C-alpha positions in Angstrom: 5.0 -3.5 5.8 6.8 -6.0 6.8 7.9 -9.0 5.6 5.4 -11.8 5.2 6.7 -14.4 8.4 5.3 -18.6 6.5 5.3 -20.2 9.9 3.3 -17.3 11.8 1.7 -15.3 9.8 -0.5 -17.9 6.9 -3.6 -19.2 8.5 -7.0 -21.0 8.5 -10.3 -19.8 8.0 -11.1 -22.0 11.5 -8.5 -21.1 13.3 -9.4 -16.6 12.7 -12.5 -17.4 13.8 -11.8 -18.8 17.3 -8.5 -17.0 17.4 -9.8 -13.4 15.6 -8.9 -10.8 19.1 -5.5 -12.5 19.2 -5.0 -12.6 15.7 -6.0 -8.4 15.2 -3.4 -7.9 17.9 -1.0 -9.7 15.7 -1.4 -7.6 12.8 -1.5 -4.8 14.3 2.1 -5.4 17.2 4.0 -7.0 14.4 2.6 -4.7 11.0 2.9 -7.4 9.3 -0.4 -9.2 7.1 -2.5 -12.3 7.7 -3.5 -14.7 5.2 -6.4 -16.3 5.8 -6.6 -20.3 4.2 -10.2 -21.6 3.5 -10.4 -25.5 2.1 -6.3 -24.8 2.1 -6.5 -22.1 -0.3 -5.6 -18.5 0.2 -8.9 -16.4 0.8 -8.2 -12.8 2.2 -5.6 -10.4 3.8 -6.0 -9.2 7.2 -4.0 -5.6 7.3 -3.5 -3.4 10.4 -5.1 0.0 8.5 -1.9 2.7 8.5 -0.1 -0.4 7.3 -3.5 -0.3 4.4 -3.3 4.0 4.5 0.4 3.2 3.7 0.0 0.8 0.8 -2.9 3.0 -0.5 -0.3 6.4 -0.4 2.6 4.4 -2.8 0.0 3.6 -4.7 -1.6 6.6 -5.5 2.4 8.2 -5.9 2.9 5.9 -8.7 0.4 5.5 -10.5 1.1 9.7 -10.5 4.8 9.2 -11.9 3.4 6.4 -14.3 1.2 9.4 -16.0 3.6 11.9 -15.5 5.8 9.7 -17.7 3.0 9.0 -20.0 2.1 12.6 -21.1 6.9 13.2 -21.5 7.0 10.9 -23.3 3.7 11.6 -25.4 5.7 15.1 -25.8 3.0 17.2 -22.7 6.3 17.7 -20.6 7.2 21.5 -20.0 11.5 21.8 -19.0 11.9 22.2 -15.8 13.2 26.3 -15.8 9.7 26.7 -16.7 8.5 24.1 -14.4 10.2 26.0 -11.7 8.8 29.6 -12.8 5.2 28.6 -12.5 5.3 27.1 -9.3 7.5 30.0 -8.0 4.5 32.7 -9.1 2.0 30.0 -8.2 4.0 30.2 -3.9 4.6 33.9 -4.8 0.2 34.6 -5.2 
């Protein structure tokens, strides 16, 4: 995801309402999120679908890494050679 540009990517709800199509195009073209404010406070974020899906994949990967670290810390891991052997055995089936 591209870095947010404060001068271009924060809009009020009333601006968003009147220019929805152009803001959707902006988000799609720039791959940057659009922050929508209401009464001067952040209310919502509009993301490109592809960027949203990429974020979800990253979150899932980070959760898997976190679970793995926790399992290793709890002594639930197995040595590298054993893991390699198990994987190679599964692949050959």
